[in-house]
PDB file with one MODEL, atoms N, CA, C and O in Angstrom:
MODEL        1
ATOM      1  N   MET A   1      -5.769   9.947   0.196  1.00  0.00           N
ATOM      2  CA  MET A   1      -4.593   9.146   0.421  1.00  0.00           C
ATOM      3  C   MET A   1      -4.808   8.295   1.656  1.00  0.00           C
ATOM      4  O   MET A   1      -5.547   8.673   2.565  1.00  0.00           O
ATOM      5  N   ILE A   2      -4.181   7.186   1.680  1.00  0.00           N
ATOM      6  CA  ILE A   2      -4.198   6.340   2.861  1.00  0.00           C
ATOM      7  C   ILE A   2      -2.975   6.756   3.667  1.00  0.00           C
ATOM      8  O   ILE A   2      -1.840   6.454   3.298  1.00  0.00           O
ATOM      9  N   ALA A   3      -3.218   7.451   4.768  1.00  0.00           N
ATOM     10  CA  ALA A   3      -2.120   8.061   5.514  1.00  0.00           C
ATOM     11  C   ALA A   3      -1.415   7.078   6.434  1.00  0.00           C
ATOM     12  O   ALA A   3      -0.205   7.182   6.635  1.00  0.00           O
ATOM     13  N   TYR A   4      -2.146   6.133   6.991  1.00  0.00           N
ATOM     14  CA  TYR A   4      -1.515   5.184   7.898  1.00  0.00           C
ATOM     15  C   TYR A   4      -2.336   3.912   7.910  1.00  0.00           C
ATOM     16  O   TYR A   4      -3.564   3.946   7.991  1.00  0.00           O
ATOM     17  N   LEU A   5      -1.650   2.802   7.828  1.00  0.00           N
ATOM     18  CA  LEU A   5      -2.311   1.508   7.834  1.00  0.00           C
ATOM     19  C   LEU A   5      -1.447   0.577   8.668  1.00  0.00           C
ATOM     20  O   LEU A   5      -0.241   0.478   8.445  1.00  0.00           O
ATOM     21  N   GLY A   6      -2.047  -0.094   9.610  1.00  0.00           N
ATOM     22  CA  GLY A   6      -1.267  -0.997  10.441  1.00  0.00           C
ATOM     23  C   GLY A   6      -2.109  -2.130  10.986  1.00  0.00           C
ATOM     24  O   GLY A   6      -3.328  -2.019  11.121  1.00  0.00           O
ATOM     25  N   VAL A   7      -1.439  -3.207  11.292  1.00  0.00           N
ATOM     26  CA  VAL A   7      -2.050  -4.365  11.931  1.00  0.00           C
ATOM     27  C   VAL A   7      -1.272  -4.609  13.213  1.00  0.00           C
ATOM     28  O   VAL A   7      -0.046  -4.712  13.193  1.00  0.00           O
ATOM     29  N   VAL A   8      -1.984  -4.701  14.325  1.00  0.00           N
ATOM     30  CA  VAL A   8      -1.306  -4.898  15.605  1.00  0.00           C
ATOM     31  C   VAL A   8      -0.523  -6.215  15.585  1.00  0.00           C
ATOM     32  O   VAL A   8      -0.936  -7.179  14.940  1.00  0.00           O
ATOM     33  N   PRO A   9       0.606  -6.247  16.293  1.00  0.00           N
ATOM     34  CA  PRO A   9       1.515  -7.399  16.209  1.00  0.00           C
ATOM     35  C   PRO A   9       0.858  -8.768  16.383  1.00  0.00           C
ATOM     36  O   PRO A   9       1.211  -9.711  15.676  1.00  0.00           O
ATOM     37  N   GLU A  10      -0.081  -8.890  17.303  1.00  0.00           N
ATOM     38  CA  GLU A  10      -0.663 -10.216  17.539  1.00  0.00           C
ATOM     39  C   GLU A  10      -1.552 -10.704  16.391  1.00  0.00           C
ATOM     40  O   GLU A  10      -1.958 -11.866  16.378  1.00  0.00           O
ATOM     41  N   HIS A  11      -1.857  -9.825  15.425  1.00  0.00           N
ATOM     42  CA  HIS A  11      -2.687 -10.224  14.285  1.00  0.00           C
ATOM     43  C   HIS A  11      -1.919 -10.204  12.965  1.00  0.00           C
ATOM     44  O   HIS A  11      -2.509 -10.411  11.904  1.00  0.00           O
ATOM     45  N   ARG A  12      -0.642  -9.963  13.018  1.00  0.00           N
ATOM     46  CA  ARG A  12       0.165  -9.945  11.792  1.00  0.00           C
ATOM     47  C   ARG A  12       0.395 -11.364  11.284  1.00  0.00           C
ATOM     48  O   ARG A  12       0.361 -12.331  12.046  1.00  0.00           O
ATOM     49  N   GLY A  13       0.627 -11.462   9.996  1.00  0.00           N
ATOM     50  CA  GLY A  13       0.908 -12.754   9.391  1.00  0.00           C
ATOM     51  C   GLY A  13      -0.326 -13.518   8.933  1.00  0.00           C
ATOM     52  O   GLY A  13      -0.219 -14.671   8.516  1.00  0.00           O
ATOM     53  N   HIS A  14      -1.495 -12.890   9.006  1.00  0.00           N
ATOM     54  CA  HIS A  14      -2.736 -13.553   8.594  1.00  0.00           C
ATOM     55  C   HIS A  14      -3.318 -12.960   7.316  1.00  0.00           C
ATOM     56  O   HIS A  14      -4.409 -13.346   6.897  1.00  0.00           O
ATOM     57  N   GLY A  15      -2.605 -12.032   6.697  1.00  0.00           N
ATOM     58  CA  GLY A  15      -3.073 -11.433   5.452  1.00  0.00           C
ATOM     59  C   GLY A  15      -4.096 -10.332   5.607  1.00  0.00           C
ATOM     60  O   GLY A  15      -4.685  -9.899   4.617  1.00  0.00           O
ATOM     61  N   TYR A  16      -4.327  -9.863   6.836  1.00  0.00           N
ATOM     62  CA  TYR A  16      -5.324  -8.809   7.052  1.00  0.00           C
ATOM     63  C   TYR A  16      -4.967  -7.520   6.314  1.00  0.00           C
ATOM     64  O   TYR A  16      -5.855  -6.788   5.877  1.00  0.00           O
ATOM     65  N   VAL A  17      -3.681  -7.244   6.177  1.00  0.00           N
ATOM     66  CA  VAL A  17      -3.262  -6.002   5.524  1.00  0.00           C
ATOM     67  C   VAL A  17      -3.776  -5.932   4.089  1.00  0.00           C
ATOM     68  O   VAL A  17      -4.102  -4.853   3.596  1.00  0.00           O
ATOM     69  N   ASP A  18      -3.849  -7.080   3.422  1.00  0.00           N
ATOM     70  CA  ASP A  18      -4.318  -7.075   2.031  1.00  0.00           C
ATOM     71  C   ASP A  18      -5.766  -6.606   1.942  1.00  0.00           C
ATOM     72  O   ASP A  18      -6.112  -5.818   1.062  1.00  0.00           O
ATOM     73  N   GLY A  19      -6.607  -7.086   2.845  1.00  0.00           N
ATOM     74  CA  GLY A  19      -8.000  -6.659   2.852  1.00  0.00           C
ATOM     75  C   GLY A  19      -8.165  -5.203   3.225  1.00  0.00           C
ATOM     76  O   GLY A  19      -8.975  -4.489   2.634  1.00  0.00           O
ATOM     77  N   LEU A  20      -7.387  -4.760   4.218  1.00  0.00           N
ATOM     78  CA  LEU A  20      -7.454  -3.357   4.630  1.00  0.00           C
ATOM     79  C   LEU A  20      -7.019  -2.427   3.504  1.00  0.00           C
ATOM     80  O   LEU A  20      -7.670  -1.419   3.230  1.00  0.00           O
ATOM     81  N   LEU A  21      -5.914  -2.778   2.858  1.00  0.00           N
ATOM     82  CA  LEU A  21      -5.404  -1.952   1.762  1.00  0.00           C
ATOM     83  C   LEU A  21      -6.370  -1.978   0.579  1.00  0.00           C
ATOM     84  O   LEU A  21      -6.594  -0.946  -0.054  1.00  0.00           O
ATOM     85  N   ALA A  22      -6.938  -3.132   0.275  1.00  0.00           N
ATOM     86  CA  ALA A  22      -7.892  -3.233  -0.830  1.00  0.00           C
ATOM     87  C   ALA A  22      -9.123  -2.385  -0.558  1.00  0.00           C
ATOM     88  O   ALA A  22      -9.608  -1.691  -1.451  1.00  0.00           O
ATOM     89  N   GLU A  23      -9.631  -2.434   0.661  1.00  0.00           N
ATOM     90  CA  GLU A  23     -10.824  -1.645   0.992  1.00  0.00           C
ATOM     91  C   GLU A  23     -10.532  -0.148   0.923  1.00  0.00           C
ATOM     92  O   GLU A  23     -11.350   0.619   0.415  1.00  0.00           O
ATOM     93  N   GLY A  24      -9.382   0.270   1.424  1.00  0.00           N
ATOM     94  CA  GLY A  24      -9.005   1.680   1.333  1.00  0.00           C
ATOM     95  C   GLY A  24      -8.863   2.131  -0.109  1.00  0.00           C
ATOM     96  O   GLY A  24      -9.294   3.225  -0.471  1.00  0.00           O
ATOM     97  N   THR A  25      -8.258   1.286  -0.927  1.00  0.00           N
ATOM     98  CA  THR A  25      -8.087   1.609  -2.343  1.00  0.00           C
ATOM     99  C   THR A  25      -9.433   1.685  -3.048  1.00  0.00           C
ATOM    100  O   THR A  25      -9.664   2.591  -3.849  1.00  0.00           O
ATOM    101  N   ARG A  26     -10.325   0.739  -2.756  1.00  0.00           N
ATOM    102  CA  ARG A  26     -11.676   0.764  -3.346  1.00  0.00           C
ATOM    103  C   ARG A  26     -12.438   2.020  -2.929  1.00  0.00           C
ATOM    104  O   ARG A  26     -13.132   2.629  -3.742  1.00  0.00           O
ATOM    105  N   THR A  27     -12.305   2.400  -1.668  1.00  0.00           N
ATOM    106  CA  THR A  27     -12.990   3.592  -1.167  1.00  0.00           C
ATOM    107  C   THR A  27     -12.526   4.834  -1.921  1.00  0.00           C
ATOM    108  O   THR A  27     -13.342   5.665  -2.321  1.00  0.00           O
ATOM    109  N   LEU A  28     -11.229   4.955  -2.110  1.00  0.00           N
ATOM    110  CA  LEU A  28     -10.709   6.110  -2.846  1.00  0.00           C
ATOM    111  C   LEU A  28     -11.165   6.082  -4.296  1.00  0.00           C
ATOM    112  O   LEU A  28     -11.530   7.119  -4.847  1.00  0.00           O
ATOM    113  N   ALA A  29     -11.148   4.921  -4.915  1.00  0.00           N
ATOM    114  CA  ALA A  29     -11.579   4.807  -6.315  1.00  0.00           C
ATOM    115  C   ALA A  29     -13.058   5.171  -6.453  1.00  0.00           C
ATOM    116  O   ALA A  29     -13.449   5.798  -7.437  1.00  0.00           O
ATOM    117  N   ALA A  30     -13.872   4.789  -5.486  1.00  0.00           N
ATOM    118  CA  ALA A  30     -15.307   5.110  -5.534  1.00  0.00           C
ATOM    119  C   ALA A  30     -15.559   6.609  -5.438  1.00  0.00           C
ATOM    120  O   ALA A  30     -16.600   7.093  -5.880  1.00  0.00           O
ATOM    121  N   GLU A  31     -14.621   7.336  -4.871  1.00  0.00           N
ATOM    122  CA  GLU A  31     -14.734   8.794  -4.757  1.00  0.00           C
ATOM    123  C   GLU A  31     -14.077   9.501  -5.937  1.00  0.00           C
ATOM    124  O   GLU A  31     -13.905  10.720  -5.916  1.00  0.00           O
ATOM    125  N   ASP A  32     -13.715   8.748  -6.951  1.00  0.00           N
ATOM    126  CA  ASP A  32     -13.077   9.284  -8.161  1.00  0.00           C
ATOM    127  C   ASP A  32     -11.783  10.037  -7.875  1.00  0.00           C
ATOM    128  O   ASP A  32     -11.489  11.046  -8.517  1.00  0.00           O
ATOM    129  N   VAL A  33     -11.020   9.548  -6.920  1.00  0.00           N
ATOM    130  CA  VAL A  33      -9.713  10.143  -6.638  1.00  0.00           C
ATOM    131  C   VAL A  33      -8.830   9.892  -7.865  1.00  0.00           C
ATOM    132  O   VAL A  33      -8.657   8.741  -8.266  1.00  0.00           O
ATOM    133  N   PRO A  34      -8.273  10.941  -8.464  1.00  0.00           N
ATOM    134  CA  PRO A  34      -7.535  10.763  -9.719  1.00  0.00           C
ATOM    135  C   PRO A  34      -6.215  10.010  -9.563  1.00  0.00           C
ATOM    136  O   PRO A  34      -5.765   9.358 -10.505  1.00  0.00           O
ATOM    137  N   ARG A  35      -5.600  10.090  -8.407  1.00  0.00           N
ATOM    138  CA  ARG A  35      -4.306   9.431  -8.219  1.00  0.00           C
ATOM    139  C   ARG A  35      -4.181   9.045  -6.753  1.00  0.00           C
ATOM    140  O   ARG A  35      -4.367   9.874  -5.862  1.00  0.00           O
ATOM    141  N   ASN A  36      -3.871   7.807  -6.518  1.00  0.00           N
ATOM    142  CA  ASN A  36      -3.663   7.335  -5.154  1.00  0.00           C
ATOM    143  C   ASN A  36      -2.222   6.861  -5.033  1.00  0.00           C
ATOM    144  O   ASN A  36      -1.776   5.989  -5.778  1.00  0.00           O
ATOM    145  N   ARG A  37      -1.516   7.437  -4.100  1.00  0.00           N
ATOM    146  CA  ARG A  37      -0.128   7.050  -3.864  1.00  0.00           C
ATOM    147  C   ARG A  37       0.028   6.600  -2.428  1.00  0.00           C
ATOM    148  O   ARG A  37      -0.776   6.936  -1.559  1.00  0.00           O
ATOM    149  N   ALA A  38       1.067   5.841  -2.200  1.00  0.00           N
ATOM    150  CA  ALA A  38       1.329   5.337  -0.861  1.00  0.00           C
ATOM    151  C   ALA A  38       2.836   5.290  -0.642  1.00  0.00           C
ATOM    152  O   ALA A  38       3.616   5.313  -1.594  1.00  0.00           O
ATOM    153  N   ALA A  39       3.228   5.224   0.612  1.00  0.00           N
ATOM    154  CA  ALA A  39       4.658   5.184   0.924  1.00  0.00           C
ATOM    155  C   ALA A  39       4.879   4.336   2.168  1.00  0.00           C
ATOM    156  O   ALA A  39       3.997   4.204   3.016  1.00  0.00           O
ATOM    157  N   THR A  40       6.051   3.779   2.255  1.00  0.00           N
ATOM    158  CA  THR A  40       6.466   3.058   3.448  1.00  0.00           C
ATOM    159  C   THR A  40       7.974   3.190   3.583  1.00  0.00           C
ATOM    160  O   THR A  40       8.666   3.544   2.628  1.00  0.00           O
ATOM    161  N   ASP A  41       8.471   2.905   4.762  1.00  0.00           N
ATOM    162  CA  ASP A  41       9.914   2.905   4.973  1.00  0.00           C
ATOM    163  C   ASP A  41      10.536   1.764   4.183  1.00  0.00           C
ATOM    164  O   ASP A  41       9.910   0.720   4.002  1.00  0.00           O
ATOM    165  N   LEU A  42      11.766   1.956   3.710  1.00  0.00           N
ATOM    166  CA  LEU A  42      12.431   0.904   2.943  1.00  0.00           C
ATOM    167  C   LEU A  42      12.561  -0.392   3.744  1.00  0.00           C
ATOM    168  O   LEU A  42      12.515  -1.482   3.174  1.00  0.00           O
ATOM    169  N   GLY A  43      12.719  -0.277   5.028  1.00  0.00           N
ATOM    170  CA  GLY A  43      12.874  -1.453   5.862  1.00  0.00           C
ATOM    171  C   GLY A  43      11.586  -2.201   6.140  1.00  0.00           C
ATOM    172  O   GLY A  43      11.622  -3.309   6.676  1.00  0.00           O
ATOM    173  N   ASN A  44      10.449  -1.620   5.787  1.00  0.00           N
ATOM    174  CA  ASN A  44       9.161  -2.261   6.040  1.00  0.00           C
ATOM    175  C   ASN A  44       8.794  -3.141   4.844  1.00  0.00           C
ATOM    176  O   ASN A  44       7.876  -2.838   4.082  1.00  0.00           O
ATOM    177  N   VAL A  45       9.524  -4.217   4.706  1.00  0.00           N
ATOM    178  CA  VAL A  45       9.355  -5.118   3.565  1.00  0.00           C
ATOM    179  C   VAL A  45       7.943  -5.709   3.490  1.00  0.00           C
ATOM    180  O   VAL A  45       7.393  -5.795   2.392  1.00  0.00           O
ATOM    181  N   PRO A  46       7.329  -6.120   4.614  1.00  0.00           N
ATOM    182  CA  PRO A  46       5.965  -6.650   4.499  1.00  0.00           C
ATOM    183  C   PRO A  46       4.973  -5.650   3.903  1.00  0.00           C
ATOM    184  O   PRO A  46       4.115  -6.036   3.110  1.00  0.00           O
ATOM    185  N   MET A  47       5.078  -4.374   4.274  1.00  0.00           N
ATOM    186  CA  MET A  47       4.155  -3.379   3.724  1.00  0.00           C
ATOM    187  C   MET A  47       4.451  -3.139   2.258  1.00  0.00           C
ATOM    188  O   MET A  47       3.528  -2.999   1.456  1.00  0.00           O
ATOM    189  N   ALA A  48       5.725  -3.089   1.894  1.00  0.00           N
ATOM    190  CA  ALA A  48       6.090  -2.910   0.486  1.00  0.00           C
ATOM    191  C   ALA A  48       5.532  -4.060  -0.350  1.00  0.00           C
ATOM    192  O   ALA A  48       5.052  -3.841  -1.462  1.00  0.00           O
ATOM    193  N   LYS A  49       5.591  -5.273   0.173  1.00  0.00           N
ATOM    194  CA  LYS A  49       5.043  -6.430  -0.542  1.00  0.00           C
ATOM    195  C   LYS A  49       3.523  -6.342  -0.646  1.00  0.00           C
ATOM    196  O   LYS A  49       2.945  -6.738  -1.659  1.00  0.00           O
ATOM    197  N   ALA A  50       2.875  -5.824   0.399  1.00  0.00           N
ATOM    198  CA  ALA A  50       1.420  -5.655   0.354  1.00  0.00           C
ATOM    199  C   ALA A  50       1.032  -4.654  -0.731  1.00  0.00           C
ATOM    200  O   ALA A  50       0.071  -4.875  -1.468  1.00  0.00           O
ATOM    201  N   PHE A  51       1.775  -3.558  -0.829  1.00  0.00           N
ATOM    202  CA  PHE A  51       1.504  -2.585  -1.896  1.00  0.00           C
ATOM    203  C   PHE A  51       1.661  -3.241  -3.258  1.00  0.00           C
ATOM    204  O   PHE A  51       0.828  -3.031  -4.141  1.00  0.00           O
ATOM    205  N   ALA A  52       2.715  -4.032  -3.446  1.00  0.00           N
ATOM    206  CA  ALA A  52       2.935  -4.700  -4.730  1.00  0.00           C
ATOM    207  C   ALA A  52       1.797  -5.665  -5.047  1.00  0.00           C
ATOM    208  O   ALA A  52       1.322  -5.705  -6.182  1.00  0.00           O
ATOM    209  N   ARG A  53       1.356  -6.442  -4.061  1.00  0.00           N
ATOM    210  CA  ARG A  53       0.239  -7.369  -4.283  1.00  0.00           C
ATOM    211  C   ARG A  53      -1.035  -6.620  -4.669  1.00  0.00           C
ATOM    212  O   ARG A  53      -1.851  -7.136  -5.433  1.00  0.00           O
ATOM    213  N   ALA A  54      -1.206  -5.415  -4.148  1.00  0.00           N
ATOM    214  CA  ALA A  54      -2.402  -4.617  -4.437  1.00  0.00           C
ATOM    215  C   ALA A  54      -2.303  -3.882  -5.771  1.00  0.00           C
ATOM    216  O   ALA A  54      -3.252  -3.213  -6.182  1.00  0.00           O
ATOM    217  N   GLY A  55      -1.168  -4.002  -6.443  1.00  0.00           N
ATOM    218  CA  GLY A  55      -1.009  -3.372  -7.749  1.00  0.00           C
ATOM    219  C   GLY A  55      -0.357  -2.006  -7.738  1.00  0.00           C
ATOM    220  O   GLY A  55      -0.262  -1.356  -8.779  1.00  0.00           O
ATOM    221  N   TYR A  56       0.093  -1.562  -6.578  1.00  0.00           N
ATOM    222  CA  TYR A  56       0.807  -0.288  -6.513  1.00  0.00           C
ATOM    223  C   TYR A  56       2.181  -0.464  -7.164  1.00  0.00           C
ATOM    224  O   TYR A  56       2.811  -1.514  -7.036  1.00  0.00           O
ATOM    225  N   VAL A  57       2.628   0.572  -7.858  1.00  0.00           N
ATOM    226  CA  VAL A  57       3.893   0.521  -8.587  1.00  0.00           C
ATOM    227  C   VAL A  57       4.941   1.337  -7.847  1.00  0.00           C
ATOM    228  O   VAL A  57       4.685   2.476  -7.456  1.00  0.00           O
ATOM    229  N   ASN A  58       6.105   0.765  -7.655  1.00  0.00           N
ATOM    230  CA  ASN A  58       7.215   1.481  -7.028  1.00  0.00           C
ATOM    231  C   ASN A  58       7.828   2.392  -8.088  1.00  0.00           C
ATOM    232  O   ASN A  58       8.438   1.916  -9.045  1.00  0.00           O
ATOM    233  N   PHE A  59       7.662   3.709  -7.913  1.00  0.00           N
ATOM    234  CA  PHE A  59       8.124   4.641  -8.937  1.00  0.00           C
ATOM    235  C   PHE A  59       9.204   5.596  -8.447  1.00  0.00           C
ATOM    236  O   PHE A  59       9.816   6.297  -9.252  1.00  0.00           O
ATOM    237  N   GLU A  60       9.445   5.634  -7.154  1.00  0.00           N
ATOM    238  CA  GLU A  60      10.386   6.628  -6.643  1.00  0.00           C
ATOM    239  C   GLU A  60      10.782   6.269  -5.222  1.00  0.00           C
ATOM    240  O   GLU A  60      10.056   5.567  -4.519  1.00  0.00           O
ATOM    241  N   ARG A  61      11.939   6.759  -4.811  1.00  0.00           N
ATOM    242  CA  ARG A  61      12.381   6.622  -3.428  1.00  0.00           C
ATOM    243  C   ARG A  61      12.735   7.987  -2.896  1.00  0.00           C
ATOM    244  O   ARG A  61      13.224   8.845  -3.631  1.00  0.00           O
ATOM    245  N   ALA A  62      12.489   8.187  -1.621  1.00  0.00           N
ATOM    246  CA  ALA A  62      12.782   9.474  -0.996  1.00  0.00           C
ATOM    247  C   ALA A  62      13.570   9.234   0.283  1.00  0.00           C
ATOM    248  O   ALA A  62      13.370   8.236   0.975  1.00  0.00           O
ATOM    249  N   ILE A  63      14.448  10.144   0.576  1.00  0.00           N
ATOM    250  CA  ILE A  63      15.204  10.107   1.821  1.00  0.00           C
ATOM    251  C   ILE A  63      14.856  11.374   2.595  1.00  0.00           C
ATOM    252  O   ILE A  63      15.060  12.482   2.101  1.00  0.00           O
ATOM    253  N   ASN A  64      14.341  11.214   3.784  1.00  0.00           N
ATOM    254  CA  ASN A  64      14.011  12.346   4.635  1.00  0.00           C
ATOM    255  C   ASN A  64      14.995  12.372   5.794  1.00  0.00           C
ATOM    256  O   ASN A  64      15.109  11.399   6.540  1.00  0.00           O
ATOM    257  N   MET A  65      15.686  13.453   5.942  1.00  0.00           N
ATOM    258  CA  MET A  65      16.656  13.588   7.023  1.00  0.00           C
ATOM    259  C   MET A  65      16.197  14.683   7.974  1.00  0.00           C
ATOM    260  O   MET A  65      15.609  15.680   7.556  1.00  0.00           O
ATOM    261  N   ALA A  66      16.470  14.487   9.238  1.00  0.00           N
ATOM    262  CA  ALA A  66      16.132  15.490  10.229  1.00  0.00           C
ATOM    263  C   ALA A  66      17.359  15.763  11.090  1.00  0.00           C
ATOM    264  O   ALA A  66      18.186  14.880  11.318  1.00  0.00           O
ATOM    265  N   TRP A  67      17.458  16.972  11.551  1.00  0.00           N
ATOM    266  CA  TRP A  67      18.594  17.361  12.372  1.00  0.00           C
ATOM    267  C   TRP A  67      18.392  16.911  13.775  1.00  0.00           C
ATOM    268  O   TRP A  67      19.247  17.146  14.628  1.00  0.00           O
TER     269      TRP A  67
ENDMDL
END
């Protein structure tokens, strides 16, 4: 799984996330990972759009609450 992916603020907006996500996805596929899933906060619209561009399908939403 790709546990964390980020682009520092001064480099955002240049499409780097697409290459990073594609490379991570290719790496997992090369290792014959049967299922690759990813998650982001609902408010992180740029990351959600990056997942969609990479072909990830939005199949579920989760709410995590802490006391």
